[in-house]
C-alpha positions as CSV (number, residue, x, y, z in Angstrom):
1,M,-0.1,-0.1,0.0
2,R,1.3,3.5,-1.0
3,Y,0.7,6.6,1.0
4,F,0.5,10.1,-0.4
5,L,1.2,13.3,1.6
6,T,-0.4,16.4,-0.1
7,A,0.4,20.0,0.6
8,I,-2.7,20.3,2.7
9,G,-1.5,17.2,4.7
10,V,1.8,19.0,5.2
11,G,0.1,22.1,6.5
12,A,-1.9,20.3,8.9
13,L,1.2,18.4,10.2
14,L,3.1,21.7,10.5
15,A,0.3,23.2,12.6
16,I,0.5,20.2,15.0
17,L,4.3,20.1,15.2
18,A,4.6,23.9,15.7
19,G,3.2,23.4,19.1
20,V,5.6,20.6,20.1
21,P,8.1,21.7,22.8
22,G,11.6,20.5,23.0
23,C,15.1,21.1,21.5
24,A,15.8,20.7,17.8
25,E,17.1,17.4,16.8
26,S,20.2,17.4,14.7
27,I,19.9,15.5,11.4
28,T,22.6,15.0,8.8
29,F,21.3,14.7,5.2
30,V,23.5,13.3,2.5
31,T,22.9,14.1,-1.2
32,D,23.2,11.7,-4.0
33,F,25.8,13.7,-6.0
34,G,27.3,16.9,-4.9
35,F,25.1,20.0,-4.6
36,N,23.1,20.9,-7.7
37,G,20.0,22.6,-8.9
38,R,17.9,19.3,-8.6
39,H,18.5,19.7,-4.7
40,A,16.8,23.1,-4.7
41,Y,13.7,22.0,-3.1
42,Y,15.4,20.8,0.1
43,Y,16.7,24.4,0.6
44,V,13.1,25.6,-0.1
45,A,12.1,23.5,2.9
46,L,15.1,24.7,5.0
47,E,14.5,28.5,4.1
48,R,10.8,28.3,4.8
49,G,11.3,26.7,8.2
50,Y,9.6,23.4,7.5
51,Y,12.4,21.5,9.2
52,R,12.6,24.0,12.1
53,Q,8.9,23.7,12.6
54,A,9.3,20.0,12.9
55,G,11.9,20.3,15.7
56,L,14.8,19.5,13.4
57,D,18.2,21.1,12.8
58,V,19.0,19.8,9.4
59,S,22.6,20.1,7.9
60,F,23.5,18.9,4.4
61,V,26.7,17.0,3.2
62,R,27.6,16.3,-0.3
63,G,27.6,12.7,-1.5
64,S,29.8,11.1,-4.2
65,G,27.0,9.0,-5.9
66,S,24.2,6.8,-4.7
67,V,26.4,4.0,-3.3
68,D,28.4,6.6,-1.3
69,A,25.3,8.0,0.2
70,I,23.9,4.6,1.1
71,R,27.1,3.5,2.8
72,K,27.1,6.9,4.9
73,V,23.5,6.3,6.1
74,G,24.3,2.7,6.8
75,A,27.3,3.6,8.9
76,G,25.5,6.2,10.8
77,A,27.5,9.1,9.2
78,A,24.2,10.6,8.0
79,Q,20.6,9.8,9.3
80,I,18.9,10.5,6.0
81,G,20.1,10.1,2.4
82,F,19.0,10.8,-1.1
83,A,20.0,7.8,-3.4
84,D,19.0,5.7,-6.3
85,A,16.4,2.9,-5.5
86,G,18.0,0.2,-7.5
87,S,21.4,0.7,-5.7
88,L,19.7,0.7,-2.4
89,V,18.1,-2.7,-3.2
90,L,21.5,-4.1,-4.3
91,A,23.3,-2.7,-1.2
92,R,20.8,-4.3,1.1
93,A,20.7,-7.8,-0.7
94,N,24.4,-8.1,-1.6
95,D,26.3,-6.1,1.0
96,G,23.9,-6.3,3.9
97,I,24.0,-2.6,4.5
98,P,21.1,-1.7,6.9
99,V,19.2,0.9,5.0
100,R,15.7,1.2,3.7
101,M,13.9,3.5,1.4
102,V,11.0,5.4,3.0
103,A,9.8,7.7,0.2
104,V,10.1,8.0,-3.5
105,V,11.1,11.3,-5.2
106,Y,11.8,10.2,-8.8
107,A,8.9,8.1,-10.2
108,A,10.9,7.4,-13.4
109,P,14.5,6.4,-14.0
110,P,16.9,9.3,-14.5
111,H,19.8,7.2,-15.7
112,A,21.4,8.1,-19.0
113,I,24.6,7.8,-21.1
114,Y,25.8,11.1,-22.6
115,A,28.0,11.6,-25.6
116,T,28.8,14.6,-27.9
117,E,27.5,14.8,-31.5
118,D,31.0,14.6,-32.9
119,S,31.7,11.2,-31.3
120,G,29.5,9.4,-33.8
121,I,27.3,7.9,-31.0
122,R,23.7,8.5,-31.9
123,K,21.8,5.5,-30.6
124,P,22.3,2.9,-27.9
125,Q,23.9,0.3,-30.2
126,D,26.5,2.8,-31.1
127,L,28.1,2.5,-27.6
128,V,29.5,-1.0,-28.6
129,G,33.3,-0.8,-28.9
130,H,33.3,2.6,-27.1
131,R,34.5,3.7,-23.6
132,I,32.1,5.2,-21.0
133,A,33.4,7.1,-17.8
134,D,31.6,7.3,-14.7
135,S,32.3,7.2,-11.0
136,A,32.9,3.9,-9.1
137,G,29.7,2.5,-7.9
138,S,27.5,4.6,-10.1
139,A,23.9,3.6,-10.6
140,N,24.4,4.0,-14.3
141,T,27.0,1.4,-14.2
142,I,25.1,-0.9,-12.0
143,L,22.0,-0.9,-14.1
144,F,23.8,-0.7,-17.5
145,G,23.3,-4.5,-18.1
146,A,19.4,-4.0,-18.0
147,Y,19.7,-1.0,-20.3
148,A,21.9,-3.0,-22.8
149,K,19.4,-5.9,-22.8
150,A,16.4,-3.6,-23.4
151,A,18.3,-1.9,-26.2
152,G,19.4,-5.1,-27.8
153,F,23.2,-5.0,-27.5
154,D,25.9,-6.9,-25.6
155,P,27.1,-5.0,-22.7
156,S,30.4,-6.8,-22.5
157,K,31.3,-5.0,-25.7
158,V,31.4,-1.6,-23.9
159,T,34.4,-0.6,-21.8
160,W,34.0,1.3,-18.5
161,Q,36.4,3.9,-17.2
162,A,36.4,4.8,-13.5
163,A,36.7,8.5,-12.9
164,E,35.9,11.1,-10.3
165,S,32.5,12.4,-10.7
166,S,33.6,16.0,-10.8
167,A,35.9,15.2,-13.7
168,L,33.2,13.6,-16.0
169,P,32.2,16.9,-17.9
170,T,35.8,17.7,-18.6
171,L,36.6,14.2,-19.9
172,L,33.6,14.4,-22.2
173,A,34.4,17.9,-23.4
174,T,38.0,17.0,-24.2
175,G,37.3,13.6,-25.8
176,R,39.2,11.6,-23.1
177,A,36.0,9.8,-22.6
178,E,33.8,9.0,-25.5
179,A,30.7,9.0,-23.3
180,I,29.8,9.4,-19.6
181,G,27.1,8.2,-17.3
182,Q,25.0,11.0,-15.9
183,F,21.4,11.4,-14.6
184,T,19.0,13.4,-16.7
185,V,18.5,15.9,-14.0
186,G,22.1,17.0,-14.6
187,Q,21.8,17.6,-18.2
188,P,21.6,21.5,-18.0
189,L,24.8,21.8,-16.1
190,L,26.6,19.1,-18.3
191,A,25.5,20.9,-21.4
192,A,27.0,24.3,-20.2
193,A,30.2,22.6,-19.1
194,I,30.9,21.1,-22.6
195,A,29.7,24.1,-24.7
196,P,29.9,24.8,-27.6
197,K,29.7,21.0,-28.2
198,T,26.3,19.5,-28.3
199,L,25.0,16.7,-26.3
200,V,23.5,13.4,-27.3
201,R,21.3,11.7,-24.7
202,L,20.7,8.1,-24.3
203,A,18.2,7.8,-21.4
204,Y,17.5,4.4,-19.9
205,R,13.7,5.1,-19.9
206,D,13.8,5.7,-23.7
207,V,14.4,2.0,-24.2
208,G,11.3,1.0,-22.2
209,L,12.9,0.6,-18.7
210,D,10.3,1.8,-16.1
211,Y,11.2,1.7,-12.4
212,Y,11.7,4.2,-9.5
213,G,14.7,6.4,-9.5
214,N,16.0,8.2,-6.5
215,G,14.2,8.3,-3.0
216,T,14.8,9.1,0.5
217,G,16.3,6.6,2.8
218,E,17.3,6.0,6.4
219,S,19.1,3.4,8.5
220,G,17.2,0.1,9.0
221,E,17.8,0.8,12.7
222,G,15.5,4.0,12.3
223,T,16.0,7.4,13.6
224,N,14.1,9.6,16.2
225,A,13.1,11.8,13.3
226,E,12.0,8.9,11.1
227,S,11.1,10.3,7.8
228,I,10.0,13.7,8.9
229,P,12.7,15.5,7.0
230,Y,11.4,14.0,3.8
231,F,7.9,15.2,4.4
232,F,9.1,18.8,4.5
233,A,11.5,18.3,1.5
234,A,8.4,17.1,-0.4
235,Q,6.6,20.3,0.5
236,G,9.7,22.0,-1.0
237,I,9.1,20.1,-4.3
238,S,5.6,21.4,-4.3
239,D,6.8,24.9,-3.6
240,S,9.4,24.7,-6.3
241,H,6.8,23.8,-8.8
242,R,5.1,27.0,-8.0
243,A,8.1,29.3,-7.5
244,K,11.0,27.7,-9.2
245,S,13.1,30.8,-9.5
246,W,12.8,31.4,-5.8
247,A,13.9,27.9,-5.1
248,T,16.9,28.2,-7.3
249,T,17.9,31.4,-5.8
250,Q,17.9,29.8,-2.4
251,S,20.0,26.9,-3.6
252,I,22.6,29.2,-4.8
253,R,22.6,31.2,-1.7
254,F,23.0,28.2,0.5
255,V,25.4,26.5,-1.8
256,P,27.5,29.2,-3.6
257,C,29.8,26.4,-5.1
258,V,27.0,25.4,-7.6
259,P,28.7,25.7,-11.0
260,R,27.8,27.6,-14.1
261,G,25.6,30.3,-12.7
262,P,21.9,30.9,-12.0
263,C,20.7,30.0,-15.4
264,A,22.1,26.5,-15.6
265,V,21.0,25.8,-12.0
266,S,17.5,27.0,-12.7
267,E,17.2,24.7,-15.7
268,A,18.6,21.9,-13.5
269,A,16.0,22.4,-10.9
270,E,13.3,22.4,-13.7
271,T,14.5,19.0,-14.9
272,I,13.1,17.1,-11.9
273,H,9.6,18.0,-12.7
274,P,9.0,15.4,-15.5
275,I,10.1,12.6,-13.3
276,A,9.5,13.7,-9.7
277,L,6.2,13.1,-7.9
278,A,4.4,16.4,-7.3
279,T,3.4,15.0,-3.8
280,A,5.3,12.9,-1.6
281,S,4.9,9.1,-2.1
282,L,5.6,7.6,1.3
283,L,6.5,3.9,1.3
284,P,5.0,1.7,4.1
285,R,7.3,1.2,7.0
286,N,6.7,-2.4,7.6
């Protein structure tokens, strides 16, 4: 059974929690990949006081990919994390990491391979014989076998090159990587980084793959705050739909290291809308 928390539900919950006495509980939230425009809605929740009214003192740390975020939550370095659903399932099943997903943010897969037009790569089958760069443990790499099967080519005919996530745009722009793994929500920033070259996008969902993308998870041991931070971040998603430019401004103010300026960050914030749930989808806790 799936539960949905609407904006009205959040307002009612805020009214209740506003009257709850006590000191704010410190919560560390780890992102899936750095600080980018797609994280703007969390800062909306922070700036508008949704966490504070829930009795939470939330701080953000940058992740280096979904696997990194999952491990940080499992080890207790962060209480709440934003990570790829498929990577979380594999982390639980294969590595025994005590984490669980409590809510879905991306209702469709954001995974993609990006190349430049001058690479000669135009369709999935063109990846055969080429080299793709991505960070170690990337969800793009983990799920590539399913993508290749759906697209009708042999994944063993593709070579993977491990690289730091921050170096991927430069590798693509300079031709030191023929393609890179990247989430579609990062496309505006990537396009700005490789300009004047033009991107070619090979999205996993374009070959018929249909599954949840990123969600919010916590340690299997649970936290005192449980999934409350997500509830207010979800309200931030709703707010950013109505006031995207405001949300982006706050993202830049809180995270001045966001690259490529307000325009690219604004576009990055906008990319979550086609795949994100407009309201929070809360997974059962049993």
